[in-house]
C-alpha positions as CSV (number, residue, x, y, z in Angstrom):
1,X,-36.7,22.0,52.1
2,X,-34.6,21.3,54.9
3,X,-32.8,18.0,54.3
4,X,-33.2,16.8,57.8
5,X,-36.4,18.3,58.7
6,X,-38.5,15.2,57.8
7,X,-35.7,12.5,57.5
8,X,-36.4,10.6,60.6
9,X,-32.7,10.5,61.3
10,X,-32.1,9.5,64.9
11,X,-35.2,7.5,64.9
12,X,-33.7,5.2,62.2
13,X,-30.5,4.5,63.9
14,X,-29.9,0.8,63.4
15,X,-27.5,-0.2,66.2
16,X,-28.3,-0.7,69.8
17,X,-25.9,1.9,71.2
18,X,-27.5,4.4,68.7
19,X,-30.9,3.8,69.9
20,X,-29.8,4.2,73.6
21,X,-27.9,7.3,72.9
22,X,-30.7,9.0,70.7
23,X,-33.4,7.9,73.5
24,X,-31.1,9.5,76.2
25,X,-30.4,12.6,74.2
26,X,-34.2,13.1,73.5
27,X,-35.3,12.0,76.8
28,X,-33.5,14.4,79.2
29,X,-34.8,17.7,77.9
30,X,-38.4,15.9,77.8
31,X,-37.9,15.2,81.4
32,X,-36.7,18.6,82.2
33,X,-39.8,20.2,80.4
34,X,-42.1,18.0,82.3
35,X,-40.6,19.1,85.6
36,X,-40.4,22.8,84.7
37,X,-44.2,22.9,83.8
38,X,-45.2,21.0,87.0
39,X,-42.8,23.6,88.9
40,X,-45.1,26.4,88.2
41,X,-47.8,25.0,90.7
42,X,-44.8,24.4,93.2
43,X,-44.0,28.1,93.1
44,X,-47.6,29.2,93.4
45,X,-48.2,26.9,96.6
46,X,-44.9,27.9,98.2
47,X,-45.8,31.7,97.6
48,X,-49.4,31.4,98.9
49,X,-48.2,29.4,101.8
50,X,-46.5,32.6,103.0
51,X,-49.9,34.1,103.5
52,X,-51.1,31.5,106.1
53,X,-52.3,28.1,106.4
54,X,-55.7,28.6,105.1
55,X,-54.3,30.3,101.9
56,X,-51.8,27.3,101.5
57,X,-54.9,24.7,102.1
58,X,-56.9,26.7,99.4
59,X,-53.9,26.6,97.0
60,X,-53.6,22.7,97.3
61,X,-57.5,22.3,97.0
62,X,-57.7,24.7,94.0
63,X,-54.9,23.1,92.1
64,X,-56.5,19.7,92.5
65,X,-59.5,20.5,90.5
66,X,-57.6,22.5,88.0
67,X,-54.9,19.7,87.5
68,X,-57.6,17.1,86.9
69,X,-59.3,19.3,84.2
70,X,-56.0,20.2,82.9
71,X,-54.8,16.6,82.7
72,X,-57.7,15.3,80.8
73,X,-57.5,18.2,78.4
74,X,-53.8,17.5,77.8
75,X,-54.6,14.1,76.3
76,X,-55.4,16.1,73.1
77,X,-52.1,17.6,73.0
78,X,-50.3,14.4,73.9
79,X,-52.1,12.9,70.7
80,X,-50.2,15.4,68.5
81,X,-46.8,13.7,69.4
82,X,-47.5,10.3,67.8
83,X,-49.4,11.6,64.9
84,X,-46.7,14.3,64.4
85,X,-43.9,11.5,64.6
86,X,-45.8,9.3,62.3
87,X,-46.2,12.0,59.7
88,X,-42.5,12.8,60.0
89,X,-41.4,9.1,59.6
90,X,-43.8,9.1,56.4
91,X,-42.1,12.5,55.1
92,X,-45.6,14.0,55.2
93,X,-45.2,17.8,56.3
94,X,-48.7,18.6,55.4
95,X,-50.0,15.9,57.7
96,X,-47.6,17.2,60.6
97,X,-49.1,20.8,60.4
98,X,-52.7,19.5,60.2
99,X,-52.4,17.5,63.2
100,X,-50.8,20.5,65.1
101,X,-53.4,23.0,63.9
102,X,-56.4,20.6,64.9
103,X,-54.7,19.7,68.2
104,X,-54.7,23.4,69.2
105,X,-58.3,23.9,67.9
106,X,-59.4,21.1,70.2
107,X,-57.5,22.3,73.1
108,X,-58.8,25.9,72.8
109,X,-62.4,24.6,72.5
110,X,-62.0,22.3,75.5
111,X,-60.6,25.0,77.4
112,X,-63.6,27.3,76.7
113,X,-66.0,24.5,77.7
114,X,-64.3,24.1,81.0
115,X,-64.4,27.8,81.8
116,X,-67.9,28.1,83.1
117,X,-67.4,25.0,85.4
118,X,-64.0,26.5,86.9
119,X,-65.7,29.7,87.4
120,X,-68.1,28.1,89.7
121,X,-65.5,26.4,91.7
122,X,-66.8,27.7,95.1
123,X,-70.0,25.5,94.6
124,X,-68.2,22.6,93.8
125,X,-65.8,22.9,97.0
126,X,-68.8,23.5,99.1
127,X,-70.8,20.5,97.5
128,X,-67.8,18.1,98.3
129,X,-68.0,19.5,102.1
130,X,-65.2,21.7,102.2
131,X,-64.8,24.4,104.8
132,X,-66.5,27.6,103.4
133,X,-63.5,30.0,104.0
134,X,-61.3,27.7,102.4
135,X,-63.8,27.3,99.4
136,X,-63.8,31.0,99.1
137,X,-60.2,31.4,98.8
138,X,-59.6,28.3,96.6
139,X,-62.2,29.8,94.1
140,X,-60.5,33.1,94.1
141,X,-57.2,31.2,93.0
142,X,-59.2,29.1,90.4
143,X,-61.2,31.9,88.7
144,X,-57.7,33.5,87.8
145,X,-55.8,30.4,87.3
146,X,-58.5,28.9,85.1
147,X,-57.4,31.5,82.1
148,X,-54.1,29.8,82.1
149,X,-55.5,26.5,80.9
150,X,-55.6,28.0,77.3
151,X,-51.9,28.7,77.1
152,X,-51.1,25.5,79.3
153,X,-52.8,23.3,76.8
154,X,-51.1,25.3,73.8
155,X,-47.8,24.4,75.6
156,X,-48.5,20.7,75.6
157,X,-49.4,20.8,71.9
158,X,-46.3,22.8,71.0
159,X,-44.3,20.4,73.1
160,X,-45.5,17.5,71.4
161,X,-44.9,19.4,67.8
162,X,-41.2,20.3,68.8
163,X,-40.8,17.1,70.6
164,X,-41.8,15.1,67.4
165,X,-39.1,17.1,65.4
166,X,-36.5,16.2,68.0
167,X,-36.4,19.7,69.3
168,X,-37.4,19.4,72.9
169,X,-34.4,21.7,74.2
170,X,-36.2,24.9,73.2
171,X,-39.4,23.8,75.3
172,X,-37.3,23.1,78.3
173,X,-35.5,26.7,77.9
174,X,-39.0,28.4,77.5
175,X,-40.5,26.5,80.4
176,X,-37.4,27.3,82.6
177,X,-37.6,31.0,81.8
178,X,-41.3,30.9,82.2
179,X,-40.9,29.4,85.7
180,X,-38.5,32.4,86.7
181,X,-41.1,34.9,85.4
182,X,-44.1,33.1,87.3
183,X,-41.9,33.5,90.4
184,X,-41.2,37.1,90.0
185,X,-44.7,37.9,89.0
186,X,-46.2,35.9,91.9
187,X,-43.8,38.0,94.5
188,X,-45.3,41.3,92.8
189,X,-48.9,40.4,92.4
190,X,-49.6,38.3,95.5
191,X,-47.9,40.7,97.7
192,X,-48.0,44.0,95.9
193,X,-45.2,46.5,95.2
194,X,-44.1,49.2,92.7
195,X,-47.5,50.7,92.7
196,X,-49.4,47.3,92.2
197,X,-51.9,46.5,95.1
198,X,-51.6,43.0,96.7
199,X,-53.8,40.6,95.0
200,X,-53.4,37.5,97.3
201,X,-54.8,34.3,95.8
202,X,-56.0,35.9,92.6
203,X,-52.3,37.2,92.1
204,X,-50.9,33.6,91.9
205,X,-53.4,32.6,89.4
206,X,-52.9,35.6,87.2
207,X,-49.1,35.1,87.4
208,X,-49.3,31.6,86.0
209,X,-51.7,32.9,83.2
210,X,-49.3,35.6,82.3
211,X,-45.9,33.4,82.6
212,X,-47.7,30.6,80.5
213,X,-49.0,32.8,77.9
214,X,-45.4,34.3,77.4
215,X,-44.1,30.6,77.2
216,X,-46.8,29.8,74.4
217,X,-46.1,32.7,72.5
218,X,-42.4,32.1,72.4
219,X,-42.9,28.4,71.4
220,X,-45.3,29.4,68.7
221,X,-43.1,32.4,67.4
222,X,-40.1,29.8,67.4
223,X,-42.2,27.1,65.6
224,X,-43.3,29.7,63.1
225,X,-40.1,31.9,62.4
226,X,-37.2,29.6,62.8
227,X,-35.8,29.2,59.3
228,X,-35.2,25.4,59.5
229,X,-39.1,25.0,60.8
230,X,-40.7,27.4,58.1
231,X,-41.1,24.4,55.9
232,X,-43.6,23.1,58.0
233,X,-45.8,26.2,58.1
234,X,-47.4,25.0,61.4
235,X,-49.7,28.1,61.5
236,X,-50.5,28.3,57.7
237,X,-54.3,28.2,57.1
238,X,-54.8,28.2,60.9
239,X,-58.5,29.1,60.7
240,X,-59.4,26.5,58.1
241,X,-61.0,23.5,59.5
242,X,-59.9,20.0,58.7
243,X,-62.4,17.4,59.8
244,X,-60.1,14.3,59.0
245,X,-57.2,15.6,61.2
246,X,-59.6,16.9,63.9
247,X,-61.3,13.4,64.0
248,X,-57.7,11.6,64.4
249,X,-56.6,14.0,67.2
250,X,-59.9,13.7,69.1
251,X,-60.1,9.9,68.6
252,X,-56.5,9.4,69.9
253,X,-56.6,12.3,72.5
254,X,-59.6,11.4,74.6
255,X,-58.6,8.0,75.6
256,X,-55.1,9.3,76.6
257,X,-56.7,11.9,78.7
258,X,-58.8,9.4,80.4
259,X,-55.6,7.1,81.0
260,X,-53.8,10.0,82.5
261,X,-56.6,10.9,84.8
262,X,-57.4,7.4,85.9
263,X,-54.0,7.1,87.4
264,X,-53.9,10.5,88.8
265,X,-57.4,9.8,90.4
266,X,-56.0,6.5,91.9
267,X,-53.4,8.5,93.8
268,X,-56.0,11.1,95.0
269,X,-58.3,8.4,96.3
270,X,-55.4,6.8,98.2
271,X,-54.8,10.0,100.0
272,X,-58.3,10.2,100.9
273,X,-58.1,6.7,102.3
274,X,-55.0,7.5,104.1
275,X,-56.7,10.4,105.9
276,X,-59.1,7.8,107.1
277,X,-56.2,5.8,108.6
278,X,-54.8,8.6,110.7
279,X,-52.8,12.1,110.5
280,X,-49.4,10.4,110.9
281,X,-49.8,7.9,108.1
282,X,-51.2,10.8,105.7
283,X,-48.1,12.9,106.5
284,X,-45.9,10.0,105.7
285,X,-47.9,9.1,102.4
286,X,-47.5,12.7,101.4
287,X,-43.7,12.4,101.8
288,X,-43.3,9.0,100.1
289,X,-45.5,10.1,97.3
290,X,-43.3,13.1,96.8
291,X,-40.2,11.1,96.2
292,X,-41.9,8.4,94.0
293,X,-43.4,11.1,91.9
294,X,-40.1,12.9,91.5
295,X,-38.5,9.5,90.6
296,X,-41.2,8.7,88.1
297,X,-40.5,11.9,86.1
298,X,-37.6,10.2,84.5
299,X,-39.5,7.2,82.9
300,X,-42.4,9.7,82.2
301,X,-39.8,11.8,80.2
302,X,-38.5,8.6,78.6
303,X,-42.0,7.5,77.8
304,X,-42.6,10.6,75.6
305,X,-39.2,10.1,73.9
306,X,-40.5,6.4,73.2
307,X,-43.7,7.9,71.7
308,X,-41.6,10.1,69.3
309,X,-39.1,7.4,68.3
310,X,-41.7,4.5,68.0
311,X,-43.9,6.8,66.0
312,X,-41.2,7.8,63.6
313,X,-40.3,4.4,63.0
314,X,-43.8,3.4,62.5
315,X,-44.3,6.1,60.1
316,X,-41.3,4.8,57.9
317,X,-42.8,1.3,58.0
318,X,-39.7,0.0,60.0
319,X,-40.8,-2.7,62.6
320,X,-37.4,-3.5,63.5
321,X,-36.8,0.4,64.4
322,X,-40.3,0.2,66.3
323,X,-39.0,-2.8,68.6
324,X,-35.6,-1.4,69.1
325,X,-36.9,2.1,69.9
326,X,-39.4,0.7,72.4
327,X,-36.7,-1.9,73.9
328,X,-34.1,1.0,74.4
329,X,-36.4,3.4,76.2
330,X,-37.7,0.4,78.2
331,X,-34.2,-0.7,79.1
332,X,-33.1,2.8,80.4
333,X,-36.1,3.5,82.1
334,X,-36.1,0.2,84.2
335,X,-32.6,0.8,84.9
336,X,-33.2,4.1,86.4
337,X,-36.2,2.6,88.3
338,X,-34.1,-0.1,89.9
339,X,-31.5,2.6,91.2
340,X,-34.7,4.6,92.6
341,X,-35.7,1.3,94.2
342,X,-32.6,0.7,95.7
343,X,-32.3,4.4,97.2
344,X,-35.8,3.8,98.6
345,X,-34.7,0.6,100.4
346,X,-31.4,1.5,101.5
347,X,-31.7,5.0,102.9
348,X,-35.2,5.7,104.0
349,X,-34.2,7.3,107.2
350,X,-32.2,10.1,105.4
351,X,-35.0,10.6,102.8
352,X,-37.6,11.0,105.8
353,X,-35.1,13.4,107.5
354,X,-35.2,15.7,104.5
355,X,-38.9,16.5,105.2
356,X,-39.2,15.7,108.9
357,X,-37.5,16.7,112.1
358,X,-36.5,13.5,113.4
359,X,-35.4,14.9,116.6
360,X,-39.0,15.7,117.5
361,X,-41.3,13.4,119.0
362,X,-44.0,13.8,116.2
363,X,-41.4,13.5,113.2
364,X,-39.8,10.5,114.9
365,X,-43.6,9.0,115.1
366,X,-44.0,9.6,111.3
367,X,-40.6,8.3,110.0
368,X,-41.2,4.6,110.4
369,X,-44.3,4.9,108.4
370,X,-42.2,6.8,105.7
371,X,-39.7,4.0,105.6
372,X,-42.5,1.2,105.2
373,X,-44.2,3.1,102.5
374,X,-40.9,3.6,100.7
375,X,-40.1,-0.1,100.8
376,X,-43.6,-0.7,98.7
377,X,-42.7,2.2,96.7
378,X,-39.5,0.4,95.7
379,X,-41.7,-2.3,94.2
380,X,-44.2,-0.3,92.2
381,X,-41.4,2.2,91.2
382,X,-40.4,-0.6,88.8
383,X,-43.8,-1.8,87.7
384,X,-45.1,1.9,87.1
385,X,-42.0,2.7,85.0
386,X,-42.9,-0.4,83.0
387,X,-46.4,0.6,82.4
388,X,-45.7,4.2,81.7
389,X,-42.8,3.3,79.1
390,X,-45.3,0.7,77.4
391,X,-48.0,3.2,77.4
392,X,-45.7,5.8,75.7
393,X,-44.5,3.3,73.0
394,X,-48.2,2.1,72.3
395,X,-49.0,5.9,71.7
396,X,-46.4,5.9,68.9
397,X,-48.3,3.2,67.2
398,X,-51.5,5.2,67.8
399,X,-52.9,2.6,70.2
400,X,-54.6,4.4,72.9
401,X,-58.2,2.8,73.6
402,X,-57.1,-0.6,74.7
403,X,-54.5,1.0,77.1
404,X,-57.2,3.1,78.5
405,X,-59.3,0.0,79.2
406,X,-56.3,-1.7,80.9
407,X,-55.6,1.5,83.1
408,X,-59.2,1.8,84.2
409,X,-59.4,-2.0,84.9
410,X,-56.0,-2.1,86.7
411,X,-56.3,1.0,88.7
412,X,-60.2,1.1,89.6
413,X,-61.0,-2.6,89.0
414,X,-58.2,-3.9,91.1
415,X,-56.0,-1.2,92.6
416,X,-58.4,1.1,94.5
417,X,-60.5,-1.9,95.6
418,X,-57.4,-3.8,96.8
419,X,-56.1,-0.7,98.7
420,X,-59.6,-0.3,100.6
421,X,-59.8,-4.1,101.3
422,X,-56.2,-4.4,102.4
423,X,-56.3,-1.3,104.6
424,X,-59.8,-1.5,106.3
425,X,-61.5,-5.1,106.2
426,X,-58.3,-6.8,106.7
427,X,-56.7,-4.3,108.9
428,X,-53.4,-3.7,107.3
429,X,-53.8,0.2,107.7
430,X,-51.7,2.6,105.5
431,X,-49.3,-0.1,104.4
432,X,-52.5,-2.0,103.0
433,X,-53.2,1.0,100.7
434,X,-49.8,1.0,99.2
435,X,-49.6,-2.6,98.6
436,X,-53.0,-2.0,96.8
437,X,-51.4,0.5,94.8
438,X,-48.5,-1.8,93.9
439,X,-51.2,-4.3,92.6
440,X,-52.9,-2.2,90.6
441,X,-49.7,-0.8,88.8
442,X,-48.3,-4.3,88.6
443,X,-51.5,-5.3,86.6
444,X,-51.2,-2.3,84.3
445,X,-47.5,-3.0,83.7
446,X,-48.1,-6.7,82.8
447,X,-51.0,-6.0,80.6
448,X,-49.5,-2.9,78.8
449,X,-46.3,-4.7,78.2
450,X,-47.9,-7.8,76.8
451,X,-50.1,-5.4,74.5
452,X,-47.2,-3.9,73.1
453,X,-45.4,-7.1,72.6
454,X,-48.4,-8.3,70.7
455,X,-48.7,-4.9,68.6
456,X,-45.1,-5.0,67.6
457,X,-45.5,-8.7,66.5
458,X,-48.3,-7.8,64.3
459,X,-46.5,-5.1,62.4
460,X,-46.2,-5.8,58.6
461,X,-42.7,-6.5,57.2
462,X,-40.8,-3.3,56.5
463,X,-42.0,-1.5,53.3
464,X,-39.5,-2.2,50.4
465,X,-38.1,-5.4,51.8
């Protein structure tokens, strides 16, 4: 056996500088991988936008439905990360491959279950009152894109496996190459060429399916055939069911999926509410969300690093290691969030100008709203980072159900109602929606962090001491 394969080195570093260094080295490629996978949709949207405004609107509409379904299913893949990290910390190679295998099983089953729903996307769009032409175009896109749900969920599972082994760099490389392939295939299949007819909306969906399939196969081959990883035999007895591991992945995965969707749905709901306020506010909302979402990718990647490092320490029975791994990730993430907040507060005009023509009357009218929303975003950037990092550390402790309840109560018991109340009955308009968001995220941050502190304090003393 490779002497370092299940040693947990890096996760067991004792000094604070070692913890900070290990978290950064693990977190950076995880951040890049997250951005690279989300960039697949950016490419599709930009390319389809070249076909016309209807196709652009259809791409946005189709992606929203696919994204929600994908995000819930990704919970099962994300569940592999803490389970695998715990197994590594406990030096249990058999447990590691059991969780990966059953996580892939659940992902494939979920994708198969969602196929009939996505195939009837046009009926769903029409039922939601969408324009018939836009609905038809969006459905054409989704019917091709839906097949990428299988490789997309496989990528999440394999990301978790390789991330738990502290090898996220290969995932970043694979997704970067896959993104380039997706762009080339988009240009070829959407517009046609070299004897291939133009496929329009369906071409973008097919491109993503082909590109993500290549990424998934590449990661699977790497995990199976890399000499230092063969000891894990991750695809050994792949067709053999394992009821205990299946139950563990499912029990941890579904609350993670709901937690992710709860936050995604909150931001979608605020976009709908902002549309009720007015078109200028909605445009400013979109710009501000782009910046806050981009900045949040850093804490999100560090959250995954916290899951892995806390999970490894927890598997070793090392409560001090758990506390230090969680604290290091929190400190780095909050430091970056403070820098983001400072940027939003000091140069909102510059940031608005990157999206808007400030010399035009319309752009100048939207810019003040962008500045106001970014000022509130500076506040919730910090609390959103805190809740994300705490949630990631809690996953490392295999604690997902209570964080799910916290998310639902904070986002939908407080955030969404507060946004509506402030915006409309109290007459605050768009800024009220953002303060509602901030309230929901603040509640989640406080409760998640409190939960993490309590869970760490409840850990038994280190085994063998």
